[in-house]
C-alpha positions as CSV (number, residue, x, y, z in Angstrom):
1,X,0.0,0.0,0.0
2,X,1.6,3.2,-1.2
3,X,-0.7,6.2,-0.3
4,X,-0.5,9.6,-2.1
5,X,2.1,12.1,-1.1
6,X,1.6,15.7,-0.3
7,X,-1.3,17.1,1.7
8,X,-2.2,13.8,3.4
9,X,1.3,13.4,4.8
10,X,1.3,16.9,6.2
11,X,-2.1,16.2,7.8
12,X,-0.5,13.2,9.4
13,X,2.1,15.5,10.9
14,X,-0.7,17.8,12.1
15,X,-2.5,14.8,13.6
16,X,0.7,13.8,15.5
17,X,0.9,17.3,16.9
18,X,-2.6,16.9,18.2
19,X,-1.9,13.5,19.8
20,X,1.2,15.0,21.3
21,X,-1.0,17.7,22.9
22,X,-3.3,15.1,24.3
23,X,-0.4,12.9,25.6
24,X,0.8,15.5,28.1
25,X,-2.2,17.8,28.6
26,X,-3.8,15.6,31.2
27,X,-0.7,15.0,33.2
28,X,0.2,18.7,33.3
29,X,-3.4,19.6,34.2
30,X,-3.7,17.2,37.2
31,X,-3.0,19.7,40.0
32,X,-5.4,22.2,38.3
33,X,-8.1,19.6,37.8
34,X,-7.9,18.6,41.5
35,X,-9.1,22.2,42.3
36,X,-11.5,22.7,39.4
37,X,-13.3,19.3,39.6
38,X,-13.0,18.8,43.4
39,X,-11.5,15.3,43.0
40,X,-8.4,13.7,44.4
41,X,-5.5,12.1,42.4
42,X,-6.8,8.6,42.8
43,X,-10.2,9.6,41.3
44,X,-8.6,11.6,38.5
45,X,-6.6,8.6,37.5
46,X,-9.9,7.4,36.0
47,X,-9.4,10.0,33.2
48,X,-6.2,8.1,32.2
49,X,-8.0,4.8,32.4
50,X,-10.9,6.0,30.3
51,X,-8.5,7.5,27.7
52,X,-6.6,4.3,27.6
53,X,-9.8,2.3,27.4
54,X,-10.7,4.1,24.2
55,X,-7.2,3.4,22.9
56,X,-7.4,-0.3,23.9
57,X,-10.7,-1.1,22.2
58,X,-9.9,0.7,19.0
59,X,-6.2,-0.3,18.7
60,X,-7.3,-3.9,18.3
61,X,-9.4,-2.9,15.2
62,X,-7.6,0.2,13.8
63,X,-5.1,-1.7,11.7
64,X,-7.8,-4.0,10.0
65,X,-9.8,-0.8,9.4
66,X,-6.8,0.8,7.7
67,X,-6.3,-2.3,5.6
68,X,-10.0,-2.1,4.6
69,X,-10.7,1.6,4.2
70,X,-7.2,3.1,3.7
71,X,-5.2,5.3,6.1
72,X,-6.6,8.6,4.8
73,X,-10.2,7.8,5.7
74,X,-9.3,6.5,9.1
75,X,-7.1,9.5,9.8
76,X,-10.0,11.8,8.8
77,X,-12.4,10.0,11.2
78,X,-9.9,10.3,14.0
79,X,-9.5,14.0,13.4
80,X,-13.3,14.6,13.4
81,X,-13.3,12.9,16.9
82,X,-10.6,15.3,18.0
83,X,-12.9,18.2,16.9
84,X,-15.8,16.8,18.9
85,X,-13.8,15.8,22.1
86,X,-11.6,18.8,22.1
87,X,-14.5,21.2,21.8
88,X,-16.4,19.3,24.6
89,X,-13.4,19.5,27.0
90,X,-13.2,23.3,26.4
91,X,-16.7,23.7,28.0
92,X,-16.8,20.7,30.3
93,X,-17.7,21.7,33.9
94,X,-18.3,18.3,35.6
95,X,-16.2,15.2,36.2
96,X,-18.7,13.0,34.2
97,X,-18.4,15.4,31.2
98,X,-14.6,15.1,31.4
99,X,-14.8,11.3,31.5
100,X,-17.1,11.1,28.5
101,X,-15.1,13.6,26.3
102,X,-11.9,11.9,27.3
103,X,-13.2,8.5,26.1
104,X,-13.9,10.0,22.7
105,X,-10.5,11.7,22.7
106,X,-8.9,8.3,23.4
107,X,-10.7,6.7,20.5
108,X,-9.6,9.5,18.2
109,X,-6.1,9.2,19.5
110,X,-5.7,5.6,18.5
111,X,-7.2,6.1,15.0
112,X,-4.9,9.1,14.3
113,X,-1.9,7.3,15.7
114,X,-2.3,4.1,13.7
115,X,-3.5,5.7,10.5
116,X,-0.7,8.4,10.4
117,X,2.1,5.9,11.2
118,X,0.8,3.4,8.7
119,X,0.5,6.1,6.1
120,X,4.0,7.4,6.6
121,X,5.6,4.0,7.0
122,X,4.0,2.7,3.8
123,X,5.0,5.9,1.9
124,X,8.6,5.5,2.8
125,X,8.9,1.7,2.6
126,X,11.2,-0.2,2.7
127,X,13.3,2.1,4.9
128,X,10.7,3.9,7.1
129,X,12.8,4.6,10.2
130,X,13.8,8.2,9.3
131,X,10.3,9.1,8.2
132,X,8.7,7.6,11.3
133,X,11.2,9.5,13.4
134,X,10.3,12.7,11.7
135,X,6.6,12.0,12.3
136,X,7.4,11.6,16.0
137,X,9.2,15.0,16.0
138,X,5.7,16.5,15.4
139,X,4.4,14.5,18.3
140,X,7.1,16.1,20.4
141,X,6.0,19.6,19.3
142,X,2.6,19.0,20.7
143,X,3.8,17.2,23.8
144,X,6.2,20.0,24.6
145,X,3.6,22.7,23.9
146,X,0.8,21.3,26.1
147,X,2.5,21.6,29.5
148,X,3.8,25.1,28.6
149,X,0.3,26.2,27.5
150,X,-1.2,24.8,30.7
151,X,1.4,26.4,32.9
152,X,0.9,29.8,31.2
153,X,-2.9,29.5,31.4
154,X,-2.8,28.6,35.1
155,X,-0.6,31.7,35.8
156,X,-3.1,33.8,34.0
157,X,-5.9,32.4,36.1
158,X,-7.2,29.8,33.7
159,X,-7.0,26.0,33.3
160,X,-6.1,23.4,30.6
161,X,-8.9,24.4,28.2
162,X,-6.6,26.2,25.7
163,X,-4.8,23.0,24.9
164,X,-8.0,21.2,24.1
165,X,-9.1,24.1,22.0
166,X,-6.0,23.6,19.9
167,X,-6.8,19.9,19.6
168,X,-10.2,20.8,18.3
169,X,-8.8,23.3,15.8
170,X,-6.2,20.7,14.6
171,X,-9.0,18.2,14.1
172,X,-11.1,20.6,12.1
173,X,-8.2,21.8,9.9
174,X,-7.0,18.3,9.2
175,X,-10.4,16.8,8.4
176,X,-11.2,19.6,6.0
177,X,-7.9,19.3,4.3
178,X,-8.3,15.6,3.8
179,X,-11.8,16.1,2.4
180,X,-10.2,17.8,-0.5
181,X,-7.7,15.0,-1.2
182,X,-8.8,12.2,-3.5
183,X,-9.0,8.9,-1.5
184,X,-6.9,6.2,-3.2
185,X,-8.4,2.7,-3.1
186,X,-6.8,0.6,-0.3
187,X,-4.6,-2.2,-1.3
188,X,-5.2,-5.1,1.0
189,X,-2.3,-7.6,1.2
190,X,-3.8,-10.9,-0.2
191,X,-1.9,-13.1,2.3
192,X,-3.4,-11.5,5.4
193,X,-6.1,-13.6,6.9
194,X,-8.5,-13.1,9.8
195,X,-8.0,-13.0,13.5
196,X,-7.3,-16.7,13.8
197,X,-4.4,-16.4,11.2
198,X,-3.0,-13.4,13.2
199,X,-3.0,-15.4,16.4
200,X,-1.1,-18.3,14.7
201,X,1.3,-15.8,13.2
202,X,1.9,-14.1,16.6
203,X,2.2,-17.4,18.4
204,X,5.1,-18.6,16.3
205,X,6.8,-15.2,15.7
206,X,9.2,-14.9,18.6
207,X,10.7,-11.5,17.6
208,X,7.2,-10.0,17.6
209,X,6.4,-11.3,21.0
210,X,9.6,-9.7,22.4
211,X,8.9,-6.5,20.5
212,X,5.5,-6.2,22.1
213,X,7.1,-6.7,25.5
214,X,9.4,-3.8,24.7
215,X,6.4,-1.7,23.8
216,X,4.5,-2.6,27.0
217,X,7.4,-1.7,29.3
218,X,8.3,1.4,27.3
219,X,4.8,2.9,27.6
220,X,4.5,1.9,31.2
221,X,7.8,3.8,31.9
222,X,6.7,6.8,29.9
223,X,3.5,7.1,32.1
224,X,5.7,8.3,35.0
225,X,6.6,11.4,33.0
226,X,3.5,11.9,30.9
227,X,1.1,11.6,33.8
228,X,2.6,11.7,37.3
229,X,5.8,13.7,37.4
230,X,3.9,17.0,37.6
231,X,1.8,15.8,40.6
232,X,4.9,14.2,42.2
233,X,7.0,17.4,42.1
234,X,4.0,19.6,43.1
235,X,3.5,17.4,46.2
236,X,7.1,16.6,47.2
237,X,8.9,19.8,46.3
238,X,6.1,22.1,47.1
239,X,6.4,24.0,43.8
240,X,3.5,25.9,42.2
241,X,1.0,24.3,39.9
242,X,2.2,26.4,37.0
243,X,5.8,25.4,37.5
244,X,5.0,21.7,38.0
245,X,3.4,21.7,34.5
246,X,6.9,22.2,33.0
247,X,8.3,18.8,34.0
248,X,6.5,16.8,31.2
249,X,7.7,19.5,28.8
250,X,11.3,19.0,29.9
251,X,10.9,15.2,29.2
252,X,9.4,15.9,25.8
253,X,12.2,18.4,25.0
254,X,14.7,15.6,25.6
255,X,12.6,13.2,23.4
256,X,12.3,15.7,20.6
257,X,16.0,16.9,20.6
258,X,17.1,13.3,20.1
259,X,14.6,12.7,17.3
260,X,15.8,15.9,15.5
261,X,19.3,14.6,15.3
262,X,19.0,10.8,15.3
263,X,17.1,10.5,12.0
264,X,20.1,9.7,9.8
265,X,21.6,7.3,12.3
266,X,18.4,5.2,12.3
267,X,19.3,4.1,8.7
268,X,22.6,2.7,9.8
269,X,22.4,1.6,13.5
270,X,21.1,-1.6,14.8
271,X,17.7,-0.4,16.1
272,X,17.3,-3.0,18.9
273,X,20.6,-2.0,20.4
274,X,19.7,1.7,20.1
275,X,16.6,1.0,22.2
276,X,18.6,-0.9,24.8
277,X,21.2,1.9,25.2
278,X,18.5,4.5,25.5
279,X,16.8,2.4,28.1
280,X,19.9,2.4,30.3
281,X,20.1,6.2,30.0
282,X,16.4,6.4,31.0
283,X,16.8,4.2,34.0
284,X,19.6,6.4,35.4
285,X,17.7,9.6,34.6
286,X,14.5,8.4,36.3
287,X,16.4,7.4,39.4
288,X,17.9,10.9,39.3
289,X,14.3,12.4,39.4
290,X,13.2,10.1,42.2
291,X,16.3,10.6,44.3
292,X,16.3,14.3,43.7
293,X,13.5,14.6,46.3
294,X,12.7,18.2,47.1
295,X,15.2,19.7,44.6
296,X,13.1,20.6,41.6
297,X,16.0,21.4,39.4
298,X,17.5,17.9,39.7
299,X,14.1,16.6,38.6
300,X,14.1,18.9,35.5
301,X,17.5,17.5,34.5
302,X,16.4,14.0,35.2
303,X,13.2,14.5,33.1
304,X,15.3,15.9,30.2
305,X,17.8,13.0,30.3
306,X,15.0,10.5,30.5
307,X,13.5,12.0,27.3
308,X,17.0,11.7,25.7
309,X,17.1,8.0,26.6
310,X,13.6,7.2,25.4
311,X,13.8,9.5,22.3
312,X,14.6,6.9,19.6
313,X,12.4,4.1,21.1
314,X,9.0,4.3,19.4
315,X,10.3,5.2,15.9
316,X,12.7,2.3,16.2
317,X,9.9,0.0,17.4
318,X,7.7,0.7,14.4
319,X,10.6,0.5,12.0
320,X,11.5,-3.0,13.4
321,X,7.9,-4.0,12.9
322,X,8.2,-3.0,9.2
323,X,11.6,-4.4,8.6
324,X,11.2,-7.8,10.2
325,X,7.7,-8.3,8.9
326,X,7.6,-6.8,5.4
327,X,4.1,-6.9,3.9
328,X,2.6,-7.8,7.3
329,X,2.3,-4.3,8.8
330,X,-1.4,-4.9,9.4
331,X,-0.4,-7.6,11.9
332,X,3.0,-6.3,13.2
333,X,1.7,-2.8,13.8
334,X,-1.5,-4.2,15.2
335,X,0.5,-6.2,17.8
336,X,2.6,-3.2,18.6
337,X,-0.3,-0.9,19.1
338,X,-2.3,-3.5,21.1
339,X,0.7,-3.8,23.5
340,X,0.8,0.0,23.7
341,X,-2.9,0.2,24.5
342,X,-2.6,-2.5,27.2
343,X,0.2,-0.6,29.0
344,X,-1.7,2.7,28.7
345,X,-4.7,1.0,30.3
346,X,-2.9,-0.7,33.2
347,X,0.0,1.6,34.1
348,X,-1.8,4.9,34.8
349,X,-4.4,3.3,37.0
350,X,-1.8,1.3,38.9
351,X,0.5,4.3,39.4
352,X,-2.5,6.5,40.4
353,X,-3.5,4.1,43.2
354,X,0.2,3.8,44.4
355,X,0.7,7.5,44.1
356,X,-2.2,8.4,46.3
357,X,-0.5,6.4,49.1
358,X,3.3,6.3,48.4
359,X,4.3,9.0,45.8
360,X,8.0,8.0,45.6
361,X,7.1,4.3,45.0
362,X,4.9,5.4,42.1
363,X,7.8,7.2,40.4
364,X,10.2,4.3,41.1
365,X,8.0,2.1,39.1
366,X,9.2,4.0,36.1
367,X,12.9,3.0,36.2
368,X,11.8,-0.6,36.9
369,X,9.7,-0.6,33.7
370,X,12.6,1.0,31.8
371,X,15.0,-1.7,33.0
372,X,12.6,-4.4,31.8
373,X,12.3,-2.6,28.4
374,X,16.1,-2.5,28.1
375,X,16.4,-6.2,28.8
376,X,13.8,-7.1,26.2
377,X,15.5,-4.9,23.6
378,X,18.9,-6.6,24.3
379,X,17.2,-10.0,23.9
380,X,15.7,-8.9,20.6
381,X,19.1,-7.7,19.4
382,X,20.4,-11.2,19.8
383,X,17.6,-12.8,17.8
384,X,18.3,-13.6,14.2
385,X,16.3,-12.0,11.5
386,X,16.2,-14.6,8.7
387,X,15.4,-17.5,10.9
388,X,12.5,-15.8,12.6
389,X,11.1,-14.4,9.3
390,X,11.3,-17.8,7.7
391,X,9.6,-19.4,10.7
392,X,6.7,-17.0,10.6
393,X,6.2,-17.3,6.9
394,X,7.4,-13.8,6.0
């Protein structure tokens, strides 16, 4: 499947800016939402659970939908959901309204995420790593901007609503732009069967099993920075709500700086080893944040370094899925995004319950997950390519 170039790829970039905004907006807004909605952190963790529930359900079906309808159409549907959910969150006044709109945002997130990555990966096949890395740079733009916007809005007496207004505007602009682009007919790979065939493929494809473990622990580690670092520093260091919103931005700056400069290296380096090395950096950086205690500047440095460590991970993961399973992106990407959804569903709720009782322990879960990700990446680096591809029928 080779989609059209031009406008649709630029809309994919815009969609990734929007999912970047959503990825850090909730975490940065937590201290503010405690006050605005009158709920504690344990209750507010439900927002992350609902968001991830929308991801989880749709991630299982998003790749087959892309195979059937094409990435442009699915991307457009996701952007329309951003328009609806973002607009609703601008005006939401009750916790139940936030929960409902967040569920819709989670569904839109997964559709945009899958469709945009499938589009860009197919467009730049058979060497998609650099293009996928560039796509994730746009994610970083949104993810850096959201905490900064929340912090500025709080200082001016507002809340997180401006971020969700931008999500709605991005959804509207992208959906309108795609409506003017001819929709190419999807090209379904003839060798892809149904769910039973996928399960057999996954059951005998060892490298894909290890890759999904990498994804699970990577996302679980990222939750500590995307969701809980603002609340942790606000509580332990006693800093203001506006300043605490900057911590996820520091993490995303580290991610984005690496993605800006690592693109060319992705074409030459062994991707599994790059993930493993980055994981070691992230483990050390996360411990730096946790052990920094009441010193907010140590936490800023740690968040930045953790972003540096995790920077190449997701682009490399998607590239591995394409390179090791050529022609089977519907299955390999489906497995990757399903593991992502499962981690996004389990990790925020778990950390939220732990955080409400033992804040430091909640943050220490992050380096543990990063360490497990590193071990899985090292294992994948030792696994041969040809033997596994042959065993799985690739």
